[in-house]
DRENROLO-966095 format. One record per atom (N, C-alpha, C): residue number from 1; x, y, z; atom name. Coordinates in nm, 4 decimals. Atoms other than C-alpha are relative to their C-alpha. Layout:
N
ATOM    nr         px         py         pz   atom
ATOM   NUM          X          Y          Z     CA
...
This chain:
101
ATOM    nr         px         py         pz   atom
ATOM     1     0.0844    -0.1171     0.0000      N
ATOM     1     0.0000     0.0000     0.0000     CA
ATOM     1     0.0894     0.1241     0.0000      C
ATOM     2    -0.0798    -0.1221     0.0076      N
ATOM     2     0.1320     0.3453    -0.0831     CA
ATOM     2    -0.0165     0.0835     0.1261      C
ATOM     3     0.0095    -0.0862    -0.1182      N
ATOM     3     0.1980     0.6060     0.1818     CA
ATOM     3    -0.1246     0.0880    -0.0078      C
ATOM     4     0.1227    -0.0776     0.0159      N
ATOM     4    -0.0899     0.8073     0.0356     CA
ATOM     4    -0.1210    -0.0803     0.0467      C
ATOM     5     0.1106     0.0869    -0.0416      N
ATOM     5    -0.3281     0.5153     0.0857     CA
ATOM     5     0.0018    -0.0214     0.1514      C
ATOM     6    -0.0119     0.0146    -0.1456      N
ATOM     6    -0.1949     0.4627     0.4397     CA
ATOM     6    -0.0518     0.1240     0.0709      C
ATOM     7     0.0430    -0.1269    -0.0606      N
ATOM     7    -0.2501     0.8271     0.5189     CA
ATOM     7    -0.1517     0.0172    -0.0123      C
ATOM     8     0.1447    -0.0093     0.0221      N
ATOM     8    -0.5997     0.8205     0.3681     CA
ATOM     8    -0.0743    -0.0899     0.0991      C
ATOM     9     0.0625     0.0956    -0.0923      N
ATOM     9    -0.6903     0.5128     0.5730     CA
ATOM     9     0.0088     0.0510     0.1439      C
ATOM    10    -0.0193    -0.0544    -0.1341      N
ATOM    10    -0.5501     0.6760     0.8863     CA
ATOM    10    -0.0998     0.1123     0.0284      C
ATOM    11     0.0966    -0.1085    -0.0163      N
ATOM    11    -0.7654     0.9878     0.8345     CA
ATOM    11    -0.1428    -0.0535     0.0105      C
ATOM    12     0.1337     0.0599    -0.0060      N
ATOM    12    -1.0737     0.7744     0.7715     CA
ATOM    12    -0.0250    -0.0636     0.1362      C
ATOM    13     0.0136     0.0626    -0.1319      N
ATOM    13    -1.0132     0.5785     1.0918     CA
ATOM    13    -0.0159     0.1045     0.1096      C
ATOM    14     0.0095    -0.1063    -0.1001      N
ATOM    14    -0.9614     0.8967     1.2928     CA
ATOM    14    -0.1380     0.0646    -0.0050      C
ATOM    15     0.1325    -0.0593     0.0150      N
ATOM    15    -1.2803     1.0460     1.1518     CA
ATOM    15    -0.1066    -0.0896     0.0629      C
ATOM    16     0.0975     0.0947    -0.0555      N
ATOM    16    -1.4773     0.7331     1.2445     CA
ATOM    16     0.0064    -0.0006     0.1526      C
ATOM    17    -0.0142    -0.0027    -0.1465      N
ATOM    17    -1.3357     0.7349     1.5991     CA
ATOM    17    -0.0541     0.1299     0.0579      C
ATOM    18     0.0483    -0.1303    -0.0469      N
ATOM    18    -1.4067     1.1074     1.6391     CA
ATOM    18    -0.1524     0.0064    -0.0007      C
ATOM    19     0.1465     0.0000     0.0083      N
ATOM    19    -1.7669     1.0615     1.5257     CA
ATOM    19    -0.0616    -0.0903     0.1067      C
ATOM    20     0.0494     0.0900    -0.1044      N
ATOM    20    -1.8156     0.7695     1.7640     CA
ATOM    20     0.0068     0.0676     0.1366      C
ATOM    21    -0.0144    -0.0716    -0.1274      N
ATOM    21    -1.6844     0.9761     2.0561     CA
ATOM    21    -0.1023     0.1120     0.0085      C
ATOM    22     0.0982    -0.1093     0.0021      N
ATOM    22    -1.9038     1.2705     1.9538     CA
ATOM    22    -0.1403    -0.0538     0.0294      C
ATOM    23     0.1305     0.0617    -0.0235      N
ATOM    23    -2.2101     1.0447     1.9435     CA
ATOM    23    -0.0163    -0.0374     0.1474      C
ATOM    24     0.0068     0.0416    -0.1400      N
ATOM    24    -2.1311     0.9045     2.2893     CA
ATOM    24    -0.0103     0.1195     0.0936      C
ATOM    25     0.0057    -0.1210    -0.0824      N
ATOM    25    -2.0761     1.2529     2.4337     CA
ATOM    25    -0.1419     0.0552     0.0030      C
ATOM    26     0.1346    -0.0575     0.0048      N
ATOM    26    -2.4136     1.3794     2.3149     CA
ATOM    26    -0.1047    -0.0945     0.0586      C
ATOM    27     0.0934     0.0956    -0.0607      N
ATOM    27    -2.5952     1.0599     2.4162     CA
ATOM    27     0.0077     0.0082     0.1520      C
ATOM    28    -0.0179    -0.0111    -0.1458      N
ATOM    28    -2.4488     1.0891     2.7668     CA
ATOM    28    -0.0568     0.1323     0.0508      C
ATOM    29     0.0562    -0.1298    -0.0390      N
ATOM    29    -2.5377     1.4597     2.7828     CA
ATOM    29    -0.1525    -0.0071     0.0031      C
ATOM    30     0.1455     0.0108     0.0061      N
ATOM    30    -2.8938     1.3782     2.6793     CA
ATOM    30    -0.0541    -0.0859     0.1131      C
ATOM    31     0.0413     0.0826    -0.1138      N
ATOM    31    -2.9147     1.1077     2.9454     CA
ATOM    31    -0.0028     0.0845     0.1271      C
ATOM    32    -0.0054    -0.0853    -0.1189      N
ATOM    32    -2.8069     1.3535     3.2147     CA
ATOM    32    -0.1072     0.1085    -0.0050      C
ATOM    33     0.1056    -0.0997     0.0157      N
ATOM    33    -3.0447     1.6156     3.0756     CA
ATOM    33    -0.1353    -0.0620     0.0317      C
ATOM    34     0.1249     0.0701    -0.0294      N
ATOM    34    -3.3271     1.3618     3.0900     CA
ATOM    34    -0.0179    -0.0240     0.1487      C
ATOM    35     0.0065     0.0192    -0.1458      N
ATOM    35    -3.2435     1.2828     3.4536     CA
ATOM    35    -0.0368     0.1304     0.0694      C
ATOM    36     0.0265    -0.1314    -0.0586      N
ATOM    36    -3.2415     1.6525     3.5417     CA
ATOM    36    -0.1449     0.0428    -0.0252      C
ATOM    37     0.1355    -0.0408     0.0360      N
ATOM    37    -3.5662     1.7227     3.3557     CA
ATOM    37    -0.1041    -0.0871     0.0699      C
ATOM    38     0.0948     0.0906    -0.0664      N
ATOM    38    -3.7415     1.4150     3.4992     CA
ATOM    38    -0.0167     0.0377     0.1466      C
ATOM    39     0.0073    -0.0429    -0.1400      N
ATOM    39    -3.6567     1.5352     3.8491     CA
ATOM    39    -0.0807     0.1286     0.0118      C
ATOM    40     0.0740    -0.1274    -0.0039      N
ATOM    40    -3.7834     1.8884     3.7784     CA
ATOM    40    -0.1481    -0.0203    -0.0312      C
ATOM    41     0.1384     0.0261     0.0394      N
ATOM    41    -4.0983     1.7463     3.6198     CA
ATOM    41    -0.0713    -0.0946     0.0962      C
ATOM    42     0.0549     0.0933    -0.0987      N
ATOM    42    -4.1482     1.5042     3.9095     CA
ATOM    42    -0.0631    -0.1219    -0.0687      C
ATOM    43     0.0475     0.1153     0.0768      N
ATOM    43    -4.1853     1.2098     3.6705     CA
ATOM    43     0.0354    -0.1280     0.0746      C
ATOM    44    -0.0226     0.1258    -0.0717      N
ATOM    44    -4.2238     0.8671     3.8300     CA
ATOM    44     0.0903    -0.0951    -0.0780      C
ATOM    45    -0.0782     0.0925     0.0819      N
ATOM    45    -4.0871     0.6554     3.5448     CA
ATOM    45     0.1139     0.0766    -0.0676      C
ATOM    46    -0.1111    -0.0812     0.0494      N
ATOM    46    -3.7607     0.8435     3.5073     CA
ATOM    46     0.0748    -0.0685    -0.1137      C
ATOM    47    -0.0760     0.0710     0.1032      N
ATOM    47    -3.5921     0.5733     3.3003     CA
ATOM    47    -0.0663     0.0130    -0.1369      C
ATOM    48     0.0711    -0.0148     0.1277      N
ATOM    48    -3.8605     0.5878     3.0306     CA
ATOM    48     0.0150     0.1423    -0.0527      C
ATOM    49    -0.0146    -0.1388     0.0435      N
ATOM    49    -3.8425     0.9666     3.0231     CA
ATOM    49     0.1410     0.0252    -0.0541      C
ATOM    50    -0.1388    -0.0153     0.0450      N
ATOM    50    -3.4626     0.9551     2.9935     CA
ATOM    50     0.0163    -0.0598    -0.1398      C
ATOM    51    -0.0063     0.0637     0.1321      N
ATOM    51    -3.4959     0.7138     2.7003     CA
ATOM    51    -0.0684     0.0857    -0.1059      C
ATOM    52     0.0710    -0.0873     0.0939      N
ATOM    52    -3.7485     0.9482     2.5371     CA
ATOM    52     0.0848     0.1212    -0.0381      C
ATOM    53    -0.0868    -0.1149     0.0283      N
ATOM    53    -3.5070     1.2410     2.5684     CA
ATOM    53     0.1141    -0.0427    -0.0916      C
ATOM    54    -0.1097     0.0499     0.0841      N
ATOM    54    -3.2224     1.0349     2.4212     CA
ATOM    54    -0.0499    -0.0243    -0.1425      C
ATOM    55     0.0557     0.0294     0.1329      N
ATOM    55    -3.4438     0.9179     2.1323     CA
ATOM    55    -0.0366     0.1273    -0.0764      C
ATOM    56     0.0391    -0.1242     0.0675      N
ATOM    56    -3.5568     1.2742     2.0614     CA
ATOM    56     0.1153     0.0603    -0.0793      C
ATOM    57    -0.1161    -0.0543     0.0715      N
ATOM    57    -3.2028     1.3518     1.9441     CA
ATOM    57     0.0140    -0.0579    -0.1399      C
ATOM    58    -0.0101     0.0629     0.1319      N
ATOM    58    -3.2525     1.1270     1.6406     CA
ATOM    58    -0.0981     0.0590    -0.1008      C
ATOM    59     0.0981    -0.0614     0.0894      N
ATOM    59    -3.5259     1.3471     1.4922     CA
ATOM    59     0.0698     0.0813    -0.1083      C
ATOM    60    -0.0747    -0.0833     0.0949      N
ATOM    60    -3.2835     1.5910     1.3288     CA
ATOM    60     0.1397     0.0252     0.0545      C
ATOM    61    -0.1363    -0.0313    -0.0443      N
ATOM    61    -2.9210     1.6974     1.3439     CA
ATOM    61    -0.0019     0.1213     0.0931      C
ATOM    62    -0.0100    -0.1130    -0.0917      N
ATOM    62    -2.8236     1.9318     1.6256     CA
ATOM    62    -0.0791    -0.0214     0.1277      C
ATOM    63     0.0623     0.0069    -0.1323      N
ATOM    63    -2.9662     2.0077     1.9673     CA
ATOM    63    -0.1458     0.0428     0.0037      C
ATOM    64     0.1337    -0.0587    -0.0050      N
ATOM    64    -3.2946     2.1681     1.8694     CA
ATOM    64    -0.1095    -0.1012     0.0282      C
ATOM    65     0.1029     0.1013    -0.0245      N
ATOM    65    -3.4934     1.8445     1.8723     CA
ATOM    65    -0.0055    -0.0380     0.1478      C
ATOM    66    -0.0044     0.0319    -0.1436      N
ATOM    66    -3.3798     1.7637     2.2270     CA
ATOM    66    -0.0568     0.1171     0.0799      C
ATOM    67     0.0494    -0.1193    -0.0680      N
ATOM    67    -3.4441     2.1206     2.3391     CA
ATOM    67    -0.1523     0.0091    -0.0092      C
ATOM    68     0.1457    -0.0091     0.0175      N
ATOM    68    -3.7967     2.1189     2.1916     CA
ATOM    68    -0.0736    -0.1034     0.0843      C
ATOM    69     0.0626     0.1064    -0.0802      N
ATOM    69    -3.8784     1.7891     2.3654     CA
ATOM    69    -0.0097     0.0432     0.1458      C
ATOM    70    -0.0018    -0.0382    -0.1415      N
ATOM    70    -3.7734     1.9123     2.7093     CA
ATOM    70    -0.0832     0.1261     0.0216      C
ATOM    71     0.0766    -0.1243    -0.0131      N
ATOM    71    -3.9211     2.2598     2.6548     CA
ATOM    71    -0.1501    -0.0271    -0.0021      C
ATOM    72     0.1432     0.0319     0.0080      N
ATOM    72    -4.2596     2.1158     2.5543     CA
ATOM    72    -0.0477    -0.0634     0.1301      C
ATOM    73     0.0377     0.0639    -0.1261      N
ATOM    73    -4.2647     1.8996     2.8664     CA
ATOM    73    -0.0021     0.1007     0.1143      C
ATOM    74    -0.0029    -0.1046    -0.1026      N
ATOM    74    -4.1673     2.1957     3.0843     CA
ATOM    74    -0.1186     0.0946    -0.0174      C
ATOM    75     0.1131    -0.0896     0.0265      N
ATOM    75    -4.4286     2.4167     2.9159     CA
ATOM    75    -0.1313    -0.0619     0.0470      C
ATOM    76     0.1220     0.0683    -0.0439      N
ATOM    76    -4.6973     2.1563     2.9890     CA
ATOM    76    -0.0189     0.0070     0.1508      C
ATOM    77     0.0071    -0.0076    -0.1467      N
ATOM    77    -4.6130     2.1850     3.3597     CA
ATOM    77     0.0291     0.1407     0.0519      C
ATOM    78    -0.0306    -0.1387    -0.0364      N
ATOM    78    -4.5434     2.5610     3.3565     CA
ATOM    78     0.1264     0.0108     0.0849      C
ATOM    79    -0.1270     0.0013    -0.0720      N
ATOM    79    -4.1850     2.5031     3.4693     CA
ATOM    79     0.1074     0.0635    -0.0864      C
ATOM    80    -0.1251    -0.0452     0.0592      N
ATOM    80    -3.8652     2.6899     3.3867     CA
ATOM    80    -0.0194     0.0945    -0.1174      C
ATOM    81     0.0013    -0.0823     0.1199      N
ATOM    81    -3.7751     2.8926     3.0845     CA
ATOM    81     0.1024    -0.0534    -0.0992      C
ATOM    82    -0.0887     0.0481     0.1062      N
ATOM    82    -3.5875     2.8457     2.7594     CA
ATOM    82     0.1467     0.0082     0.0396      C
ATOM    83    -0.1413    -0.0209    -0.0312      N
ATOM    83    -3.2614     2.9869     2.8899     CA
ATOM    83     0.0502    -0.0989     0.1045      C
ATOM    84    -0.0420     0.0979    -0.1002      N
ATOM    84    -3.2520     2.7546     3.1902     CA
ATOM    84     0.0298    -0.1351    -0.0657      C
ATOM    85    -0.0214     0.1274     0.0697      N
ATOM    85    -3.2842     2.4529     2.9612     CA
ATOM    85     0.1279     0.0069    -0.0832      C
ATOM    86    -0.1210    -0.0155     0.0828      N
ATOM    86    -3.0180     2.5820     2.7194     CA
ATOM    86     0.1257     0.0006     0.0874      C
ATOM    87    -0.1154    -0.0055    -0.0899      N
ATOM    87    -2.7834     2.6614     3.0087     CA
ATOM    87     0.0339    -0.1379     0.0550      C
ATOM    88    -0.0230     0.1345    -0.0530      N
ATOM    88    -2.8294     2.3127     3.1529     CA
ATOM    88     0.0590    -0.0907    -0.1078      C
ATOM    89    -0.0549     0.0796     0.1098      N
ATOM    89    -2.7633     2.1549     2.8133     CA
ATOM    89     0.1488     0.0307    -0.0189      C
ATOM    90    -0.1404    -0.0407     0.0156      N
ATOM    90    -2.4395     2.3545     2.7817     CA
ATOM    90     0.0848    -0.0485     0.1166      C
ATOM    91    -0.0723     0.0422    -0.1207      N
ATOM    91    -2.3349     2.2797     3.1394     CA
ATOM    91     0.0282    -0.1504    -0.0030      C
ATOM    92    -0.0167     0.1456     0.0028      N
ATOM    92    -2.3914     1.9062     3.1020     CA
ATOM    92     0.0929    -0.0442    -0.1123      C
ATOM    93    -0.0904     0.0333     0.1102      N
ATOM    93    -2.2114     1.8987     2.7678     CA
ATOM    93     0.1453     0.0176     0.0437      C
ATOM    94    -0.1364    -0.0237    -0.0485      N
ATOM    94    -1.9015     2.0468     2.9321     CA
ATOM    94     0.0421    -0.1067     0.1004      C
ATOM    95    -0.0297     0.1052    -0.0979      N
ATOM    95    -1.9207     1.7959     3.2179     CA
ATOM    95     0.0353    -0.1302    -0.0719      C
ATOM    96    -0.0213     0.1261     0.0717      N
ATOM    96    -1.9447     1.5036     2.9769     CA
ATOM    96     0.1279     0.0051    -0.0837      C
ATOM    97    -0.1228    -0.0124     0.0796      N
ATOM    97    -1.6666     1.6341     2.7509     CA
ATOM    97     0.1230    -0.0264     0.0859      C
ATOM    98    -0.1133     0.0223    -0.0904      N
ATOM    98    -1.4316     1.6349     3.0495     CA
ATOM    98     0.0190    -0.1487     0.0274      C
ATOM    99    -0.0083     0.1443    -0.0242      N
ATOM    99    -1.5138     1.2684     3.1084     CA
ATOM    99     0.0581    -0.0753    -0.1195      C
ATOM   100    -0.0409     0.0711     0.1209      N
ATOM   100    -1.4443     1.1702     2.7472     CA
ATOM   100     0.1349     0.0442    -0.0548      C
ATOM   101    -0.1213    -0.0528     0.0639      N
ATOM   101    -1.1554     1.3926     2.6495     CA
ATOM   101     0.1142     0.0188     0.0957      C
């Protein structure tokens, strides 16, 4: 194999590893966000709610789908505001990044 092919393969492997780590970081952040939101919402079946929050991230790329899920649930119970949810998402992302990186 040529050095160019080796280098190409190396970049492809790094990209795949980076994407896997990124996926795990956001999944973990969403799990922690679900735990936090379930507590604020006083939900009995926290595990199911956490799973729902994690699954909501597969609707579209980015954080907006997760944010909308939690915001809608908070709005239904007249809890919190948009900025509190966004701040918590950012805070938890930083916590999780420290664990992974």
